[in-house]
DRENPA-3360 file (N, C-alpha, C; in nm, 2 decimals, always signed):
BEGIN
1 = MRLSFVTA = +11.48/+7.41/+9.56/+11.50/+7.29/+9.63/+11.37/+7.21/+9.63 ~ +11.26/+7.28/+9.66/+11.13/+7.22/+9.68/+11.09/+7.15/+9.54 ~ +11.12/+7.21/+9.43/+11.08/+7.16/+9.29/+11.16/+7.03/+9.28 ~ +11.28/+7.03/+9.32/+11.37/+6.90/+9.30/+11.31/+6.79/+9.38 ~ +11.27/+6.82/+9.51/+11.21/+6.72/+9.59/+11.09/+6.67/+9.53 ~ +11.00/+6.75/+9.48/+10.88/+6.72/+9.42/+10.90/+6.64/+9.29 ~ +11.00/+6.67/+9.21/+11.04/+6.60/+9.09/+11.08/+6.46/+9.13 ~ +11.16/+6.44/+9.22/+11.22/+6.31/+9.26/+11.10/+6.22/+9.32;
9 = LVGFLFSV = +11.01/+6.29/+9.40/+10.90/+6.21/+9.46/+10.81/+6.17/+9.35 ~ +10.77/+6.26/+9.26/+10.68/+6.22/+9.15/+10.73/+6.10/+9.07 ~ +10.86/+6.11/+9.03/+10.92/+6.01/+8.96/+10.92/+5.88/+9.03 ~ +10.96/+5.89/+9.16/+10.97/+5.77/+9.24/+10.83/+5.71/+9.26 ~ +10.72/+5.78/+9.29/+10.59/+5.72/+9.31/+10.52/+5.68/+9.18 ~ +10.55/+5.74/+9.07/+10.50/+5.69/+8.94/+10.56/+5.57/+8.91 ~ +10.69/+5.56/+8.93/+10.77/+5.43/+8.89/+10.72/+5.31/+8.99 ~ +10.71/+5.34/+9.11/+10.67/+5.23/+9.20/+10.53/+5.18/+9.18;
17 = TTKALADL = +10.44/+5.28/+9.15/+10.30/+5.25/+9.12/+10.29/+5.17/+9.00 ~ +10.35/+5.21/+8.89/+10.34/+5.14/+8.76/+10.40/+4.99/+8.77 ~ +10.51/+4.98/+8.85/+10.56/+4.85/+8.86/+10.46/+4.76/+8.94 ~ +10.40/+4.81/+9.04/+10.30/+4.73/+9.12/+10.19/+4.70/+9.04 ~ +10.14/+4.78/+8.95/+10.03/+4.75/+8.86/+10.07/+4.64/+8.76 ~ +10.19/+4.66/+8.71/+10.24/+4.55/+8.62/+10.26/+4.41/+8.69 ~ +10.30/+4.42/+8.81/+10.31/+4.29/+8.89/+10.17/+4.23/+8.91 ~ +10.08/+4.31/+8.93/+9.94/+4.26/+8.96/+9.86/+4.22/+8.84;
25 = FLHAPLPI = +9.87/+4.30/+8.73/+9.77/+4.28/+8.62/+9.83/+4.24/+8.50 ~ +9.96/+4.26/+8.47/+10.01/+4.22/+8.34/+10.07/+4.08/+8.34 ~ +9.98/+3.99/+8.28/+10.01/+3.85/+8.28/+10.03/+3.79/+8.14 ~ +10.01/+3.87/+8.04/+10.03/+3.84/+7.90/+10.06/+3.97/+7.82 ~ +10.14/+3.95/+7.71/+10.17/+4.06/+7.63/+10.05/+4.14/+7.58 ~ +10.06/+4.27/+7.59/+9.95/+4.36/+7.55/+9.99/+4.46/+7.44 ~ +9.99/+4.42/+7.32/+10.03/+4.51/+7.21/+9.94/+4.63/+7.20 ~ +10.00/+4.75/+7.19/+9.91/+4.87/+7.18/+9.92/+4.93/+7.04;
33 = FGSWFGLD = +10.04/+4.94/+6.98/+10.06/+4.98/+6.84/+10.15/+4.87/+6.77 ~ +10.07/+4.77/+6.73/+10.14/+4.66/+6.66/+10.25/+4.59/+6.75 ~ +10.36/+4.55/+6.69/+10.46/+4.49/+6.76/+10.57/+4.58/+6.82 ~ +10.56/+4.71/+6.78/+10.66/+4.80/+6.81/+10.64/+4.88/+6.95 ~ +10.52/+4.89/+7.00/+10.49/+4.94/+7.13/+10.38/+4.88/+7.19 ~ +10.40/+4.85/+7.32/+10.30/+4.78/+7.41/+10.35/+4.75/+7.54 ~ +10.29/+4.65/+7.61/+10.33/+4.62/+7.75/+10.35/+4.47/+7.75 ~ +10.45/+4.43/+7.82/+10.48/+4.29/+7.85/+10.55/+4.28/+7.98;
41 = YVTNPGIA = +10.54/+4.17/+8.06/+10.60/+4.16/+8.18/+10.72/+4.07/+8.18 ~ +10.84/+4.13/+8.22/+10.96/+4.05/+8.23/+11.02/+4.10/+8.37 ~ +11.11/+4.02/+8.42/+11.19/+4.06/+8.54/+11.34/+4.06/+8.49 ~ +11.41/+4.16/+8.54/+11.54/+4.18/+8.51/+11.63/+4.16/+8.63 ~ +11.71/+4.05/+8.63/+11.80/+4.03/+8.75/+11.93/+4.11/+8.75 ~ +11.95/+4.17/+8.62/+12.08/+4.24/+8.60/+12.06/+4.39/+8.62 ~ +12.15/+4.47/+8.56/+12.14/+4.61/+8.56/+12.10/+4.66/+8.43 ~ +12.16/+4.76/+8.37/+12.11/+4.82/+8.24/+12.13/+4.71/+8.13;
49 = FGVVFPPP = +12.03/+4.70/+8.05/+12.02/+4.61/+7.94/+12.03/+4.47/+7.98 ~ +12.01/+4.43/+8.10/+12.00/+4.29/+8.14/+12.14/+4.24/+8.18 ~ +12.25/+4.32/+8.18/+12.38/+4.28/+8.21/+12.38/+4.23/+8.36 ~ +12.43/+4.11/+8.38/+12.44/+4.06/+8.51/+12.58/+4.04/+8.56 ~ +12.61/+4.09/+8.67/+12.73/+4.08/+8.74/+12.72/+3.98/+8.87 ~ +12.83/+3.92/+8.91/+12.81/+3.84/+9.04/+12.75/+3.94/+9.15 ~ +12.66/+3.88/+9.23/+12.58/+3.96/+9.33/+12.66/+4.06/+9.41 ~ +12.78/+4.03/+9.47/+12.84/+4.13/+9.55/+12.88/+4.26/+9.46;
57 = LQYILIGG = +12.94/+4.23/+9.34/+12.99/+4.33/+9.25/+12.87/+4.42/+9.20 ~ +12.75/+4.35/+9.17/+12.64/+4.42/+9.12/+12.58/+4.51/+9.22 ~ +12.57/+4.48/+9.34/+12.52/+4.57/+9.45/+12.61/+4.68/+9.48 ~ +12.75/+4.65/+9.47/+12.85/+4.75/+9.49/+12.83/+4.86/+9.38 ~ +12.82/+4.82/+9.25/+12.80/+4.91/+9.13/+12.67/+4.99/+9.15 ~ +12.56/+4.92/+9.19/+12.44/+5.00/+9.21/+12.45/+5.11/+9.32 ~ +12.51/+5.06/+9.44/+12.52/+5.16/+9.54/+12.62/+5.27/+9.51 ~ +12.73/+5.23/+9.43/+12.83/+5.33/+9.39/+12.76/+5.44/+9.30;
65 = AFIAILWF = +12.68/+5.39/+9.21/+12.61/+5.48/+9.11/+12.51/+5.57/+9.19 ~ +12.44/+5.52/+9.29/+12.35/+5.60/+9.36/+12.42/+5.71/+9.45 ~ +12.54/+5.67/+9.51/+12.62/+5.77/+9.58/+12.68/+5.87/+9.49 ~ +12.72/+5.83/+9.37/+12.77/+5.93/+9.27/+12.66/+6.03/+9.23 ~ +12.54/+5.98/+9.22/+12.43/+6.08/+9.18/+12.40/+6.17/+9.30 ~ +12.41/+6.13/+9.42/+12.39/+6.22/+9.54/+12.50/+6.32/+9.54 ~ +12.62/+6.28/+9.51/+12.73/+6.38/+9.50/+12.71/+6.48/+9.39 ~ +12.67/+6.44/+9.27/+12.64/+6.52/+9.16/+12.53/+6.62/+9.20;
73 = FQQWSRHF = +12.43/+6.57/+9.27/+12.32/+6.65/+9.32/+12.37/+6.77/+9.40 ~ +12.46/+6.74/+9.49/+12.52/+6.85/+9.57/+12.60/+6.94/+9.49 ~ +12.68/+6.89/+9.39/+12.77/+6.98/+9.32/+12.70/+7.07/+9.21 ~ +12.59/+7.02/+9.16/+12.52/+7.09/+9.05/+12.40/+7.16/+9.10 ~ +12.38/+7.19/+9.23/+12.27/+7.25/+9.28/+12.24/+7.39/+9.22 ~ +12.34/+7.46/+9.17/+12.33/+7.59/+9.12/+12.27/+7.59/+8.97 ~ +12.27/+7.48/+8.90/+12.23/+7.46/+8.76/+12.09/+7.40/+8.77 ~ +11.99/+7.48/+8.72/+11.85/+7.43/+8.72/+11.83/+7.30/+8.65;
81 = LCHIGTSL = +11.86/+7.29/+8.53/+11.84/+7.17/+8.44/+11.92/+7.05/+8.51 ~ +12.04/+7.07/+8.57/+12.11/+6.96/+8.63/+12.04/+6.92/+8.76 ~ +11.98/+7.02/+8.83/+11.90/+6.99/+8.95/+11.78/+6.90/+8.92 ~ +11.71/+6.94/+8.81/+11.59/+6.85/+8.77/+11.64/+6.71/+8.73 ~ +11.76/+6.71/+8.65/+11.80/+6.58/+8.60/+11.85/+6.49/+8.71 ~ +11.92/+6.54/+8.81/+11.96/+6.46/+8.92/+11.83/+6.42/+9.01 ~ +11.74/+6.50/+9.01/+11.61/+6.46/+9.08/+11.54/+6.34/+9.02 ~ +11.54/+6.35/+8.89/+11.48/+6.24/+8.82/+11.56/+6.11/+8.83;
89 = ILGGGLAN = +11.69/+6.13/+8.83/+11.77/+6.01/+8.84/+11.76/+5.95/+8.98 ~ +11.75/+6.03/+9.08/+11.73/+5.98/+9.22/+11.59/+5.92/+9.24 ~ +11.49/+5.98/+9.18/+11.36/+5.92/+9.20/+11.35/+5.78/+9.13 ~ +11.40/+5.77/+9.00/+11.40/+5.66/+8.93/+11.49/+5.55/+8.98 ~ +11.61/+5.59/+9.02/+11.71/+5.49/+9.08/+11.66/+5.44/+9.21 ~ +11.60/+5.52/+9.30/+11.55/+5.47/+9.42/+11.44/+5.37/+9.40 ~ +11.35/+5.40/+9.30/+11.24/+5.30/+9.27/+11.30/+5.17/+9.23 ~ +11.40/+5.18/+9.14/+11.46/+5.04/+9.10/+11.53/+4.97/+9.20;
97 = IIDRFRDG = +11.59/+5.05/+9.29/+11.66/+4.98/+9.41/+11.56/+4.91/+9.50 ~ +11.45/+4.99/+9.54/+11.35/+4.92/+9.62/+11.29/+4.80/+9.55 ~ +11.26/+4.81/+9.42/+11.20/+4.69/+9.35/+11.30/+4.58/+9.36 ~ +11.44/+4.61/+9.34/+11.53/+4.50/+9.36/+11.53/+4.44/+9.50 ~ +11.53/+4.52/+9.59/+11.54/+4.47/+9.74/+11.41/+4.39/+9.77 ~ +11.30/+4.43/+9.71/+11.17/+4.36/+9.74/+11.17/+4.21/+9.70 ~ +11.22/+4.19/+9.57/+11.21/+4.05/+9.53/+11.34/+4.01/+9.44 ~ +11.45/+4.08/+9.45/+11.57/+4.05/+9.39/+11.59/+4.08/+9.24;
105 = VVTDFIVL = +11.48/+4.13/+9.18/+11.48/+4.16/+9.04/+11.41/+4.29/+9.02 ~ +11.43/+4.35/+8.90/+11.35/+4.48/+8.86/+11.25/+4.44/+8.76 ~ +11.13/+4.49/+8.78/+11.01/+4.46/+8.69/+11.02/+4.56/+8.57 ~ +11.03/+4.50/+8.46/+11.02/+4.58/+8.33/+10.90/+4.54/+8.25 ~ +10.83/+4.64/+8.18/+10.71/+4.61/+8.12/+10.68/+4.69/+8.00 ~ +10.76/+4.80/+7.96/+10.73/+4.88/+7.84/+10.81/+4.82/+7.73 ~ +10.73/+4.79/+7.62/+10.79/+4.75/+7.50/+10.80/+4.87/+7.40 ~ +10.92/+4.89/+7.35/+10.94/+5.00/+7.25/+11.05/+4.94/+7.16;
113 = WPFPLFNV = +11.00/+4.89/+7.05/+11.10/+4.83/+6.95/+11.19/+4.93/+6.90 ~ +11.32/+4.91/+6.89/+11.41/+4.79/+6.90/+11.48/+4.78/+7.04 ~ +11.43/+4.86/+7.14/+11.50/+4.85/+7.27/+11.45/+4.74/+7.36 ~ +11.54/+4.70/+7.45/+11.50/+4.60/+7.55/+11.39/+4.65/+7.63 ~ +11.31/+4.57/+7.69/+11.20/+4.62/+7.78/+11.25/+4.70/+7.89 ~ +11.17/+4.81/+7.93/+11.22/+4.89/+8.04/+11.09/+4.93/+8.12 ~ +11.12/+5.02/+8.22/+11.01/+5.07/+8.30/+11.01/+5.21/+8.32 ~ +10.91/+5.27/+8.40/+10.91/+5.41/+8.41/+11.03/+5.47/+8.49;
121 = ADVCITFG = +11.08/+5.40/+8.58/+11.20/+5.44/+8.64/+11.32/+5.46/+8.54 ~ +11.33/+5.37/+8.45/+11.44/+5.37/+8.35/+11.42/+5.51/+8.26 ~ +11.29/+5.54/+8.24/+11.25/+5.66/+8.17/+11.30/+5.79/+8.24 ~ +11.27/+5.79/+8.37/+11.31/+5.89/+8.45/+11.47/+5.91/+8.45 ~ +11.53/+5.80/+8.47/+11.68/+5.80/+8.47/+11.73/+5.85/+8.33 ~ +11.67/+5.80/+8.22/+11.72/+5.84/+8.09/+11.70/+5.99/+8.07 ~ +11.58/+6.04/+8.10/+11.55/+6.19/+8.08/+11.64/+6.27/+8.18 ~ +11.66/+6.22/+8.31/+11.74/+6.29/+8.40/+11.88/+6.30/+8.34;
129 = ALFLVLGE = +11.94/+6.20/+8.28/+12.07/+6.20/+8.22/+12.07/+6.30/+8.11 ~ +11.97/+6.31/+8.03/+11.96/+6.40/+7.92/+11.96/+6.54/+7.97 ~ +11.88/+6.57/+8.08/+11.88/+6.70/+8.14/+12.02/+6.74/+8.19 ~ +12.09/+6.65/+8.25/+12.23/+6.68/+8.30/+12.32/+6.71/+8.19 ~ +12.31/+6.64/+8.08/+12.40/+6.68/+7.96/+12.36/+6.81/+7.91 ~ +12.22/+6.83/+7.89/+12.19/+6.97/+7.84/+12.22/+7.08/+7.93 ~ +12.20/+7.05/+8.06/+12.23/+7.16/+8.15/+12.38/+7.19/+8.16 ~ +12.46/+7.10/+8.14/+12.61/+7.11/+8.16/+12.67/+7.15/+8.03;
137 = FGPKRYRK = +12.63/+7.10/+7.91/+12.70/+7.12/+7.79/+12.61/+7.18/+7.68 ~ +12.49/+7.20/+7.70/+12.39/+7.26/+7.60/+12.42/+7.41/+7.58 ~ +12.38/+7.45/+7.46/+12.39/+7.60/+7.43/+12.31/+7.68/+7.53 ~ +12.37/+7.79/+7.57/+12.30/+7.87/+7.68/+12.15/+7.91/+7.65 ~ +12.12/+7.93/+7.53/+11.99/+7.97/+7.49/+11.88/+7.86/+7.51 ~ +11.93/+7.73/+7.48/+11.85/+7.61/+7.51/+11.83/+7.59/+7.66 ~ +11.94/+7.59/+7.73/+11.92/+7.58/+7.88/+11.83/+7.68/+7.93 ~ +11.83/+7.81/+7.88/+11.75/+7.92/+7.94/+11.60/+7.89/+7.90;
145 = ALAEFFWR = +11.58/+7.85/+7.77/+11.45/+7.82/+7.72/+11.38/+7.70/+7.81 ~ +11.46/+7.59/+7.83/+11.41/+7.47/+7.91/+11.38/+7.52/+8.05 ~ +11.47/+7.60/+8.11/+11.45/+7.64/+8.24/+11.33/+7.73/+8.26 ~ +11.30/+7.81/+8.16/+11.18/+7.90/+8.17/+11.06/+7.80/+8.15 ~ +11.06/+7.70/+8.06/+10.95/+7.62/+8.05/+10.92/+7.54/+8.18 ~ +11.02/+7.50/+8.25/+11.00/+7.42/+8.37/+10.94/+7.51/+8.48 ~ +10.99/+7.64/+8.48/+10.95/+7.73/+8.59/+10.80/+7.75/+8.58 ~ +10.75/+7.75/+8.45/+10.60/+7.78/+8.43/+10.52/+7.67/+8.50;
153 = W = +10.58/+7.55/+8.51/+10.49/+7.44/+8.57/+10.50/+7.45/+8.71;
% end
């Protein structure tokens, strides 16, 4: 349980910190590896991939998704990878929710062609979902190897 809390906290703090740094310092595109990887500042008023719903529906969907993840966290507490996955999703999701409540939009700043711009919280959510899928449906030997890898950390 402590590892899950630390995982969620690290994901949350890293997400919030990088968004704050992007808000403060990223005023122009910053290519790192040509045009396919870099940093750029945009705000996203919608949810995933910039899809925008009318405000009441959008907040209901965001709240419902967060409640569903809390429920999954309780249900999958016996699976290590699912525990780590839900912790990453909770940390990243909470960072995006707080960012949205702060100014009504989510700050995105990572450019990785051909994807839309995203942020560290989105990375946490994506890897969390991947761990959920691997933990629930992956071959047992891969689940065991990943669990042993994480226990060493």
